C-alpha positions as a printed NumPy array, in Angstrom:
array([[ -7.141, -10.245,  19.239],
       [-10.915, -10.037,  19.122],
       [-12.682,  -8.662,  16.047],
       [-14.121,  -5.726,  17.987],
       [-10.648,  -4.644,  19.104],
       [ -9.218,  -5.076,  15.613],
       [-12.063,  -3.021,  14.119],
       [-11.573,  -0.302,  16.751],
       [ -7.851,  -0.033,  15.962],
       [ -8.65 ,  -0.187,  12.244],
       [-11.097,   2.701,  12.631],
       [ -8.454,   4.754,  14.408],
       [ -5.906,   4.083,  11.649],
       [ -8.573,   4.648,   8.967],
       [ -9.277,   8.108,  10.352],
       [ -5.808,   9.23 ,  11.471],
       [ -3.725,   8.226,   8.443],
       [ -5.708,   9.99 ,   5.678],
       [ -6.519,  12.995,   7.867],
       [ -2.853,  13.462,   8.832],
       [ -1.545,  13.035,   5.285],
       [ -4.233,  15.148,   3.614],
       [ -4.551,  17.914,   6.252],
       [ -6.858,  19.885,   3.954],
       [ -4.337,  19.974,   1.09 ],
       [ -6.052,  17.395,  -1.11 ],
       [ -2.934,  15.219,  -1.332],
       [ -4.81 ,  12.097,  -0.177],
       [ -8.093,  12.716,  -2.015],
       [ -6.626,  13.825,  -5.358],
       [ -4.393,  10.775,  -5.885],
       [ -5.173,   7.065,  -6.265],
       [ -5.488,   6.798,  -2.469],
       [ -8.734,   8.76 ,  -2.663],
       [-10.523,   5.638,  -3.885],
       [-12.728,   4.426,  -1.045],
       [-12.189,   7.555,   1.027],
       [-15.287,   9.283,   2.38 ],
       [-15.968,  12.423,   4.355],
       [-18.053,  11.227,   7.326],
       [-19.138,  14.775,   8.195],
       [-20.105,  16.919,   5.214],
       [-19.278,  20.196,   6.973],
       [-15.828,  19.092,   8.082],
       [-13.217,  20.015,   5.46 ],
       [-10.373,  17.884,   6.838],
       [-11.866,  14.767,   8.428],
       [-11.492,  11.701,   6.182],
       [-12.189,   7.98 ,   6.553],
       [-10.438,   5.557,   4.231],
       [-12.471,   2.353,   4.048],
       [ -9.682,   0.247,   2.437],
       [ -7.191,   1.346,   5.125],
       [ -9.788,   0.707,   7.841],
       [-10.618,  -2.819,   6.695],
       [ -7.064,  -3.719,   5.668],
       [ -5.512,  -2.646,   8.942],
       [ -8.243,  -4.384,  10.968],
       [ -7.717,  -7.623,   9.053],
       [ -3.93 ,  -7.308,   9.224],
       [ -3.92 ,  -6.628,  12.955],
       [ -6.215,  -9.572,  13.588],
       [ -4.042, -11.928,  11.533],
       [ -0.746, -10.785,  13.069],
       [ -1.899, -10.846,  16.668],
       [ -3.647, -14.206,  16.292],
       [ -0.5  , -15.621,  14.717],
       [  1.622, -14.372,  17.647],
       [ -0.652, -15.847,  20.304],
       [ -0.527, -19.399,  18.962]])
């Protein structure tokens, strides 16, 4: 898996996971998972980006798919 593809999938997971779990309730942002989470659009109350989830999933996907192709 190329880095660009891994980063694209990581960005999708980094946006979808915290936004789906939080859903405006504050569950994601008020617990320890809120560390490293940013609101990319200030006016949007529910859209979240978790940088640790983004980078961790991108790195994990790259490692797993490179391991499977060898």
